[in-house]
N, C-alpha and C positions, 0 to 999 in steps of 0.2 A: 225930352226923354219920356214924359208921361204918355205921349201919343204912341210911342213905340211899345211901351209897357202895356197899354190898352190893347194893341194888336196882338201882342204876345199872350196876354191873358185870354183873349177871345179864342186864340188857337188852342190854348190849353183846355178851355171849356169845350171846344169841338172834339178834342181828343178824349175827354172824360165822359162826354155824353154820347153813348152809343147811338149811331144813326138808326139802326134797326129797332131800337127801343123807344125812339122819340115819337110822340103823338103828332098828328097833323098840325095842331096849334103850336107845339114846341118847335117844329120845323119852320113854321111861318115866323115865329118870334126870332129864331136864330137867323133866318134870312133877313129880317128887318134889322137886327143888330148888325149883321155883317155889312149891310148896305150903309148904315150910318157910320160904322167904324171905317169902312173904305173911304168914305167922304170926309172923314174927320180932318184930313189935311187941307181940305178945300175951305176957303173963307165963306162958309154959309152961316146964316143966322143960327143961333142956338135952337135946337129942336128938342123939345121936352119929350117927344115921342120915343127917343132913344132910351132915356132913363126909364120911361114907362114900360117900354118893351122888355128891358132887362129886369125890372121889378116884377113884371108879370111872369116872365120866364122863371125867376127865382121861386115865386109862389107855386108855380106849376110843377117844378122838378124837385123842390126841397125834400119831400118825403121819400121819393123813390131814388133820387140821385144826390145825396147830401154833399159829396165831393164836388160835383159839378155846380151845385148851388153856391158852395163856398167860393169857387172860382168866379162865378157870376157876381157875387157880392164884391169881390176884389175889383171887378170891372166897374161896378157902381162907385167905388171909392176912387178909382182912377179918374172916372168921369168928373167927379166932384173936384178932384185936384187940378184938372185942366179947365175947370169952369163951365162944365156942361151939366 
């Protein structure tokens, strides 16, 4: 269930963070997160860059997009719950 919740939260983050308002770095981070979440069902070794990408995104969007940052924080919590 946490993996599905992670995918759902990421979709919520995409819905809350307007594409037109995202900087190039934010778009890159979102793409990195999407890649890692897509591969979360595959038996890959734990990749700390996923957590790092989410944390960097939170720091980058927190002041301008607090609701999106809150969703991203939920993603971090879900990652921790599934051991990533």
